[in-house]
All heavy atoms as an XYZ file, in Angstrom:
656
protein
N      -4.078     -5.901      6.156
C      -3.299     -5.678      4.880
C      -2.191     -6.701      4.826
O      -1.593     -7.055      5.890
C      -2.709     -4.353      4.841
C      -1.802     -3.980      3.704
S      -1.223     -2.290      3.452
C      -0.674     -1.774      5.127
N      -2.104     -7.333      3.787
C      -0.973     -8.289      3.465
C      -0.129     -7.864      2.321
O      -0.659     -7.086      1.360
C      -1.628     -9.656      3.220
C      -2.372    -10.255      4.239
C      -2.934    -11.603      3.719
C      -3.814    -12.183      4.951
N      -4.426    -13.467      4.506
N       1.080     -8.282      2.290
C       1.960     -7.925      1.172
C       2.638     -9.107      0.731
O       3.068    -10.035      1.589
C       2.948     -6.733      1.624
C       3.720     -6.281      0.427
C       3.812     -7.175      2.732
C       4.659     -5.014      0.773
N       2.993     -9.195     -0.542
C       3.663    -10.363     -1.048
C       4.690     -9.731     -2.118
O       4.453     -9.012     -2.965
C       2.825    -11.285     -1.808
C       3.587    -12.446     -2.398
C       2.757    -13.602     -2.918
N       1.845    -13.120     -4.021
C       1.035    -13.931     -4.603
N       0.835    -15.206     -4.296
N       0.224    -13.429     -5.625
N       5.941    -10.104     -1.879
C       7.088     -9.731     -2.737
C       7.561    -10.987     -3.436
O       7.906    -11.909     -2.798
C       8.167     -8.987     -1.925
C       9.308     -8.608     -2.806
C       7.698     -7.865     -1.095
N       7.508    -10.907     -4.751
C       7.951    -12.088     -5.497
C       8.655    -11.633     -6.794
O       8.135    -10.787     -7.590
C       6.745    -12.966     -5.904
C       7.108    -14.252     -6.615
C       5.891    -15.120     -6.799
O       4.674    -14.644     -6.524
N       6.047    -16.279     -7.322
N       9.807    -12.057     -7.003
C      10.766    -11.687     -8.140
C      10.769    -10.206     -8.235
O      11.236     -9.598     -7.217
C      10.168    -12.259     -9.420
C      10.242    -13.834     -9.317
O      11.166    -14.440     -8.763
O       9.404    -14.448    -10.047
N      10.270     -9.549     -9.219
C      10.329     -8.143     -9.357
C       8.933     -7.483     -9.256
O       8.681     -6.425     -9.753
C      10.823     -7.699    -10.724
O      10.026     -8.216    -11.742
N       7.996     -8.046     -8.324
C       6.715     -7.491     -8.159
C       6.345     -7.463     -6.666
O       6.858     -8.240     -5.927
C       5.564     -8.329     -8.871
O       5.508     -9.556     -8.393
N       5.425     -6.518     -6.432
C       5.042     -6.366     -5.067
C       3.548     -6.348     -5.113
O       2.922     -5.570     -5.918
C       5.520     -5.057     -4.298
C       4.966     -4.881     -2.992
C       7.006     -5.101     -4.429
N       2.777     -7.147     -4.328
C       1.351     -7.186     -4.331
C       0.852     -6.871     -2.944
O       1.277     -7.587     -1.977
C       0.877     -8.478     -4.825
C      -0.649     -8.734     -4.579
C      -1.139     -9.878     -5.171
N      -1.289     -9.970     -6.439
C      -1.621    -10.926     -7.247
N      -1.663    -12.169     -6.840
N      -1.716    -10.763     -8.587
N      -0.098     -5.872     -2.825
C      -0.737     -5.529     -1.526
C      -2.062     -6.128     -1.620
O      -2.802     -6.057     -2.724
C      -0.796     -4.000     -1.401
C       0.409     -3.385     -0.945
C       1.442     -2.960     -1.945
C       0.647     -2.948      0.350
C       2.472     -2.365     -1.513
C       1.673     -2.294      0.799
C       2.646     -1.925     -0.213
O       3.788     -1.168      0.208
N      -2.572     -6.668     -0.474
C      -3.937     -7.232     -0.419
C      -4.604     -6.382      0.748
O      -4.131     -6.451      1.920
C      -3.931     -8.697     -0.004
C      -5.340     -9.235     -0.130
C      -5.314    -10.740     -0.061
N      -6.583    -11.354     -0.296
C      -6.791    -12.545     -0.144
N      -5.907    -13.373     -0.081
N      -8.072    -13.003     -0.348
N      -5.657     -5.719      0.433
C      -6.341     -4.812      1.339
C      -7.762     -5.210      1.543
O      -8.512     -5.458      0.531
C      -6.198     -3.359      0.761
C      -6.904     -2.329      1.695
C      -4.742     -2.928      0.471
N      -8.253     -5.129      2.791
C      -9.684     -5.443      2.949
C     -10.471     -4.223      2.710
O      -9.934     -3.111      2.612
C      -9.869     -5.882      4.433
O      -9.571     -4.818      5.293
C      -8.972     -7.106      4.761
N     -11.704     -4.382      2.698
C     -12.657     -3.255      2.447
C     -12.521     -2.267      3.628
O     -12.492     -1.111      3.387
C     -14.141     -3.698      2.301
C     -15.170     -2.760      2.017
C     -14.786     -1.934      0.852
C     -16.580     -3.315      1.860
N     -12.430     -2.787      4.859
C     -12.266     -1.897      5.918
C     -11.020     -1.064      5.915
O     -11.016      0.075      6.282
C     -12.334     -2.726      7.340
C     -12.095     -1.858      8.521
C     -12.244     -2.653      9.883
N     -13.612     -3.066      9.953
C     -14.164     -3.972     10.648
N     -13.340     -4.780     11.327
N     -15.411     -4.287     10.714
N      -9.959     -1.668      5.483
C      -8.671     -0.910      5.299
C      -8.799      0.069      4.223
O      -8.113      1.123      4.353
C      -7.544     -1.987      5.024
C      -7.206     -2.840      6.239
C      -6.371     -4.036      5.877
O      -6.462     -4.571      4.811
O      -5.571     -4.427      6.737
N      -9.505     -0.221      3.100
C      -9.625      0.653      2.065
C     -10.403      1.927      2.579
O     -10.124      3.091      2.124
C     -10.461      0.079      0.928
C     -10.484      0.705     -0.416
C      -9.096      0.940     -0.995
C     -11.423     -0.023     -1.403
N     -11.454      1.704      3.375
C     -12.226      2.805      3.967
C     -11.320      3.605      4.814
O     -11.361      4.848      4.841
C     -13.371      2.226      4.721
C     -14.437      1.653      3.857
C     -15.464      0.943      4.501
O     -15.391      0.667      5.847
O     -16.549      0.520      3.870
N     -10.443      2.921      5.591
C      -9.539      3.666      6.440
C      -8.446      4.460      5.696
O      -8.277      5.588      5.911
C      -8.745      2.677      7.318
C      -7.856      3.332      8.381
C      -6.991      2.294      9.132
O      -7.562      1.154      9.252
O      -5.931      2.613      9.608
N      -8.076      3.986      4.514
C      -7.195      4.685      3.640
C      -7.833      5.925      3.154
O      -7.250      6.989      3.091
C      -6.680      3.722      2.486
C      -5.781      4.374      1.433
C      -4.457      4.847      2.080
C      -5.484      3.380      0.352
N      -9.115      5.813      2.769
C      -9.767      6.991      2.283
C     -10.005      8.023      3.349
O      -9.876      9.273      3.051
C     -11.259      6.584      1.786
C     -12.005      7.666      1.235
C     -13.283      7.309      0.541
O     -13.839      6.232      0.921
N     -13.786      7.982     -0.349
N     -10.237      7.665      4.559
C     -10.506      8.629      5.706
C      -9.236      9.211      6.222
O      -9.141     10.426      6.395
C     -11.141      7.949      6.881
C     -12.612      7.590      6.527
C     -13.173      6.866      7.805
C     -14.684      6.428      7.384
N     -15.210      5.688      8.401
N      -8.088      8.359      6.354
C      -6.859      8.824      6.989
C      -5.824      9.199      6.039
O      -4.778      9.737      6.431
C      -6.438      7.847      7.906
C      -7.444      7.551      9.107
C      -6.891      6.666     10.164
O      -5.827      6.133     10.113
N      -7.760      6.273     11.202
N      -5.938      8.698      4.753
C      -4.879      8.968      3.810
C      -3.745      8.012      3.830
O      -2.798      8.110      3.013
N      -3.707      7.128      4.863
C      -2.512      6.182      4.979
C      -2.973      4.955      5.877
O      -3.749      5.110      6.806
C      -1.373      6.899      5.687
C      -0.106      6.164      5.737
C       1.021      6.948      6.371
N       2.293      6.318      6.124
C       2.852      5.486      6.874
N       2.157      4.986      7.987
N       4.069      4.991      6.664
N      -2.427      3.848      5.383
C      -2.647      2.600      6.333
C      -1.176      2.030      6.400
O      -0.383      2.051      5.359
C      -3.652      1.668      5.837
C      -3.409      1.197      4.369
C      -5.025      2.162      5.957
C      -4.396      0.130      3.852
N      -0.884      1.369      7.479
C       0.482      0.848      7.639
C       0.388     -0.440      8.471
O      -0.522     -0.612      9.319
C       1.348      1.902      8.202
N       1.403     -1.290      8.290
C       1.625     -2.534      9.136
C       3.055     -2.747      9.354
O       3.908     -2.060      8.648
C       0.938     -3.736      8.479
N       3.480     -3.603     10.160
C       4.824     -3.975     10.369
C       4.949     -5.393     10.776
O       4.016     -5.949     11.262
C       5.407     -2.954     11.462
C       4.900     -3.023     12.797
C       5.678     -2.007     13.779
O       5.847     -0.895     13.281
O       5.818     -2.473     14.850
N       6.125     -5.938     10.618
C       6.368     -7.252     11.039
C       7.950     -7.318     11.562
O       8.685     -6.439     11.166
C       6.252     -8.292      9.854
S       7.231     -8.038      8.393
N       8.142     -8.309     12.232
C       9.521     -8.487     12.830
C      10.459     -9.229     11.817
O      10.045    -10.246     11.173
C       9.427     -9.253     14.229
C       8.663     -8.494     15.260
C       8.659     -9.347     16.526
C       9.319     -7.240     15.678
N      11.624     -8.881     11.863
C      12.670     -9.472     11.043
C      13.258    -10.588     11.904
O      13.126    -10.532     13.080
C      13.733     -8.543     10.506
O      14.446     -7.902     11.531
C      13.099     -7.420      9.662
N      13.933    -11.615     11.210
C      14.524    -12.668     12.016
C      15.586    -12.179     13.066
O      15.806    -12.751     14.023
C      15.197    -13.569     10.984
C      14.424    -13.269      9.711
C      13.996    -11.837      9.870
N      16.187    -11.045     12.822
C      17.182    -10.593     13.735
C      16.593     -9.567     14.832
O      17.253     -9.008     15.586
C      18.356     -9.778     12.947
C      17.783     -8.511     12.280
O      16.559     -8.280     12.223
O      18.685     -7.895     11.741
N      15.209     -9.566     14.845
C      14.588     -8.777     15.962
C      14.321     -7.367     15.544
O      13.779     -6.506     16.306
N      14.552     -6.916     14.337
C      14.270     -5.622     13.816
C      12.821     -5.502     13.369
O      11.976     -6.456     13.502
N      12.383     -4.422     12.778
C      11.034     -4.198     12.329
C      11.150     -3.782     10.861
O      11.877     -3.011     10.395
C      10.366     -3.050     13.160
O      10.447     -3.385     14.474
C       8.985     -2.826     12.646
N      10.207     -4.408     10.064
C      10.135     -4.125      8.695
C       8.628     -3.571      8.468
O       7.666     -4.113      8.937
C      10.311     -5.416      7.889
C      10.398     -5.127      6.389
C      11.552     -4.779      5.691
C       9.493     -5.341      5.332
N      11.272     -4.690      4.435
C      10.041     -5.037      4.189
C       8.135     -5.694      5.457
C       9.272     -5.017      2.969
C       7.405     -5.712      4.291
C       7.948     -5.447      3.062
N       8.565     -2.344      7.856
C       7.305     -1.601      7.763
C       6.811     -1.638      6.293
O       7.661     -1.445      5.373
C       7.350     -0.309      8.146
C       7.632     -0.271      9.788
C       7.760      1.156     10.273
N       7.910      1.266     11.693
C       9.148      1.096     12.272
N      10.211      0.854     11.680
N       9.097      1.225     13.668
N       5.446     -1.726      6.062
C       4.934     -1.539      4.816
C       3.673     -0.765      4.911
O       2.945     -0.734      5.945
C       4.701     -2.860      4.027
C       3.853     -3.929      4.770
C       2.541     -4.091      4.556
C       4.528     -4.671      5.728
C       1.796     -5.051      5.147
C       3.763     -5.616      6.450
C       2.485     -5.850      6.139
O       1.641     -6.749      6.830
N       3.401      0.060      3.910
C       2.200      1.016      3.966
C       1.696      1.319      2.583
O       2.369      1.070      1.554
C       2.678      2.246      4.672
N       0.515      1.928      2.563
C      -0.041      2.554      1.397
C      -0.491      3.898      1.859
O      -1.095      4.165      2.884
C      -1.308      1.773      0.945
C      -1.003      0.339      0.646
C      -1.922      2.530     -0.286
C      -2.223     -0.495      0.260
N      -0.232      4.979      1.066
C      -0.615      6.206      1.316
C      -1.204      6.946      0.087
O      -0.780      6.628     -1.012
C       0.517      7.156      1.963
C       1.476      7.678      1.029
C       2.391      8.737      1.625
N       3.201      9.391      0.665
C       2.952     10.505     -0.001
N       1.731     11.038      0.183
N       3.664     11.002     -0.875
N      -2.111      7.719      0.305
C      -2.707      8.530     -0.826
C      -1.737      9.647     -1.207
O      -1.270     10.344     -0.339
C      -4.071      9.112     -0.613
C      -5.136      7.968     -0.303
C      -6.511      8.767      0.080
C      -5.310      7.080     -1.528
N      -1.445      9.818     -2.484
C      -0.382     10.719     -2.869
C      -0.969     11.695     -3.925
O      -0.775     11.533     -5.148
C       0.816     10.044     -3.347
N      -1.757     12.682     -3.563
C      -2.386     13.579     -4.530
C      -1.355     14.459     -5.238
O      -1.691     14.870     -6.415
C      -3.217     14.484     -3.614
C      -2.647     14.512     -2.320
C      -2.103     13.075     -2.235
N      -0.151     14.502     -4.880
C       0.913     15.331     -5.515
C       1.645     14.474     -6.597
O       2.393     15.038     -7.351
C       1.922     15.942     -4.577
C       2.372     14.858     -3.503
O       1.676     13.874     -3.293
O       3.562     14.985     -3.080
N       1.415     13.172     -6.595
C       2.083     12.339     -7.646
C       1.310     12.215     -8.955
O       0.077     12.159     -8.860
C       2.344     10.955     -7.031
S       3.545     10.871     -5.762
N       2.069     12.193     -9.977
C       1.454     12.055    -11.368
C       1.143     10.613    -11.610
O       0.187     10.277    -12.329
C       2.404     12.610    -12.443
C       2.554     14.092    -12.323
C       3.285     14.615    -13.489
O       3.387     13.944    -14.511
O       3.800     15.694    -13.379
N       1.874      9.719    -11.042
C       1.634      8.192    -11.205
C       1.815      7.589     -9.928
O       2.809      7.945     -9.103
C       2.634      7.736    -12.286
N       1.138      6.508     -9.630
C       1.370      5.660     -8.493
C       2.766      5.033     -8.619
O       3.265      4.798     -9.599
C       0.281      4.561     -8.272
O      -0.905      5.103     -8.098
N       3.464      4.948     -7.408
C       4.808      4.416     -7.333
C       5.146      3.750     -6.073
O       4.342      3.924     -5.085
C       5.725      5.532     -7.574
C       5.783      6.438     -6.492
C       6.810      7.701     -6.750
N       6.953      8.433     -5.502
C       8.239      8.749     -5.103
N       9.230      8.343     -5.725
N       8.261      9.504     -3.990
N       6.077      3.005     -6.049
C       6.630      2.298     -4.806
C       7.793      2.941     -4.354
O       8.793      3.112     -5.032
C       6.871      0.817     -5.205
C       6.816     -0.189     -4.100
C       5.489     -0.267     -3.495
C       7.257     -1.575     -4.738
N       7.717      3.377     -3.092
C       8.836      4.058     -2.467
C       9.525      3.010     -1.472
O       8.974      2.458     -0.603
C       8.502      5.225     -1.593
N      10.781      2.615     -1.901
C      11.518      1.667     -1.096
C      12.651      2.371     -0.342
O      13.468      3.151     -0.764
C      12.052      0.617     -2.054
C      10.998     -0.014     -2.932
C      12.945     -0.424     -1.255
C      11.500     -0.939     -4.028
N      12.578      2.090      1.064
C      13.543      2.591      1.841
C      14.177      1.430      2.727
O      13.578      0.368      2.673
C      12.883      3.651      2.859
C      12.199      4.815      2.307
C      11.414      5.537      3.175
O      11.778      5.645      4.327
O      10.306      6.043      2.806
N      15.190      1.649      3.424
C      15.694      0.599      4.287
C      14.642      0.103      5.348
O      14.114      0.998      6.015
C      16.943      1.090      5.010
C      17.393      2.273      4.143
C      16.119      2.860      3.515
N      14.316     -1.084      5.279
C      13.242     -1.681      6.234
C      11.908     -1.174      6.013
O      11.078     -1.172      6.944
C      13.808     -1.490      7.685
C      15.209     -2.151      7.957
C      16.281     -1.310      8.029
C      15.314     -3.552      7.956
C      17.523     -1.854      8.223
C      16.564     -4.009      8.094
C      17.682     -3.232      8.206
N      11.547     -0.498      4.906
C      10.146      0.004      4.688
C       9.898      0.100      3.217
O      10.771      0.329      2.416
C      10.083      1.379      5.254
N       8.682     -0.184      2.873
C       8.223     -0.009      1.495
C       6.757      0.607      1.547
O       5.997      0.172      2.365
C       8.214     -1.422      0.820
C       7.796     -1.299     -0.624
C       7.296     -2.447      1.442
C       8.223     -2.558     -1.437
N       6.602      1.556      0.764
C       5.314      2.254      0.685
C       4.772      2.473     -0.656
O       5.512      2.910     -1.555
C       5.492      3.648      1.319
O       5.909      3.600      2.608
C       4.107      4.532      1.346
N       3.498      2.035     -0.878
C       2.807      2.396     -2.100
C       2.248      3.728     -2.141
O       1.393      3.969     -1.172
C       1.758      1.212     -2.390
C       0.857      1.440     -3.615
C       1.641      1.466     -4.854
C      -0.195      0.337     -3.681
N       2.657      4.567     -2.934
C       2.065      5.910     -3.058
C       1.036      5.881     -4.078
O       1.437      5.795     -5.344
C       3.213      6.941     -3.237
C       4.096      6.971     -2.093
C       5.367      7.916     -2.303
O       5.664      8.246     -3.487
O       5.928      8.281     -1.286
N      -0.168      5.993     -3.825
C      -1.283      5.739     -4.741
C      -1.951      7.227     -5.088
O      -2.321      7.977     -4.297
C      -2.376      4.890     -4.021
C      -3.407      4.129     -4.781
C      -2.752      3.190     -5.798
C      -4.298      3.467     -3.798
N      -2.059      7.378     -6.474
C      -2.684      8.648     -6.910
C      -4.209      8.458     -6.710
O      -4.786      7.454     -6.511
C      -2.471      8.748     -8.409
O      -3.032      7.671     -9.150
C      -0.950      8.859     -8.782
N      -4.794      9.617     -6.611
C      -6.217      9.709     -6.482
C      -7.005      8.858     -7.567
O      -7.950      8.187     -7.272
C      -6.644     11.164     -6.496
C      -5.375     11.857     -6.006
C      -4.251     11.038     -6.623
N      -6.646      9.015     -8.751
C      -7.377      8.207     -9.883
C      -7.150      6.781     -9.670
O      -8.126      5.961     -9.897
C      -6.801      8.710    -11.235
O      -5.456      8.319    -11.343
N      -5.962      6.245     -9.261
C      -5.803      4.895     -8.991
C      -6.522      4.344     -7.744
O      -7.108      3.329     -7.782
C      -4.280      4.462     -8.880
C      -3.535      4.407    -10.251
O      -4.160      4.319    -11.276
O      -2.310      4.537    -10.193
N      -6.593      5.286     -6.728
C      -7.552      4.880     -5.658
C      -8.862      4.840     -6.101
O      -9.552      3.956     -5.501
C      -7.282      5.989     -4.579
C      -8.229      5.715     -3.344
C      -7.939      4.705     -2.424
C      -9.450      6.337     -3.212
C      -8.746      4.487     -1.347
C     -10.209      6.154     -2.140
C      -9.866      5.186     -1.241
N      -9.433      5.651     -6.879
C     -10.852      5.598     -7.251
C     -11.045      4.364     -8.067
O     -12.127      3.735     -7.960
C     -11.191      6.847     -8.145
C     -11.271      8.155     -7.358
C     -12.243      8.022     -6.237
O     -13.393      7.466     -6.348
N     -11.915      8.550     -5.027
N     -10.107      3.923     -8.865
C     -10.216      2.797     -9.662
C     -10.226      1.531     -8.723
O     -11.014      0.558     -9.004
C      -8.999      2.652    -10.677
C      -9.144      1.433    -11.651
C     -10.220      1.591    -12.644
O     -10.762      2.709    -12.906
O     -10.479      0.567    -13.199
N      -9.356      1.542     -7.690
C      -9.297      0.384     -6.777
C     -10.533      0.376     -5.986
O     -11.003     -0.670     -5.572
C      -8.301      0.629     -5.777
C      -7.966     -0.387     -4.705
C      -7.621     -1.699     -5.367
C      -6.824      0.067     -3.847
N     -11.273      1.558     -5.741
C     -12.458      1.497     -4.937
C     -13.705      1.105     -5.643
O     -14.760      0.854     -5.003
C     -12.745      2.998     -4.516
O     -11.625      3.397     -3.604
N     -13.615      0.928     -7.013
C     -14.872      0.489     -7.749
C     -15.189     -1.027     -7.314
O     -14.322     -1.812     -7.148
C     -14.532      0.487     -9.285
C     -14.483      1.861     -9.775
C     -14.240      1.765    -11.325
N     -14.714      0.678    -12.058
C     -14.369      0.365    -13.294
N     -13.388      1.011    -13.916
N     -14.896     -0.679    -13.857
N     -16.471     -1.201     -7.067
C     -16.839     -2.579     -6.680
C     -16.625     -3.703     -7.594
O     -16.455     -4.782     -7.236
C     -18.377     -2.434     -6.332
C     -18.797     -1.099     -6.903
C     -17.571     -0.263     -7.226
N     -16.542     -3.316     -8.881
C     -16.292     -4.446     -9.870
C     -14.776     -4.594    -10.229
O     -14.401     -5.420    -11.056
C     -16.994     -4.053    -11.223
C     -16.510     -2.701    -11.811
O     -16.068     -1.905    -11.081
O     -16.527     -2.562    -13.097
N     -13.861     -4.023     -9.426
C     -12.539     -4.120     -9.616
C     -11.841     -4.883     -8.482
O     -12.209     -4.837     -7.367
C     -11.776     -2.789     -9.653
C     -12.095     -1.928    -10.862
C     -11.641     -2.395    -12.126
N     -10.176     -2.333    -11.994
C      -9.386     -2.714    -12.927
N      -9.717     -3.134    -14.147
N      -8.124     -2.683    -12.815
N     -10.832     -5.680     -8.803
C     -10.075     -6.429     -7.856
C      -8.726     -5.874     -7.606
O      -8.054     -6.226     -6.668
C      -9.951     -7.871     -8.256
C     -11.218     -8.655     -8.123
C     -11.072    -10.092     -8.425
O     -10.031    -10.604     -8.164
O     -12.117    -10.768     -8.909
N      -8.280     -4.935     -8.350
C      -6.967     -4.295     -8.138
C      -6.548     -3.317     -9.222
O      -7.441     -3.155    -10.238
N      -5.569     -2.672     -9.030
C      -5.033     -1.642     -9.983
C      -3.526     -2.024    -10.326
O      -2.964     -2.672     -9.439
C      -5.153     -0.212     -9.588
C      -6.642      0.160     -9.437
C      -4.497      0.013     -8.185
């Protein structure tokens, strides 16, 4: 999984294998080191309780909470994203 933050947008790039893992486990996550030696985390989780997909931003972490309908749309073979 890769993430790109630019201006006021966040883009996740997920492989097919990661998409399958998300479906099975309900969550995928990654982390990277910050220049000061800390850790910055990013994740995607399935959120059946949410009415709309959203981005949860916390100190040193960002999580895309994806609704089941958006996950189904993302899983379609003719789609490149949601």
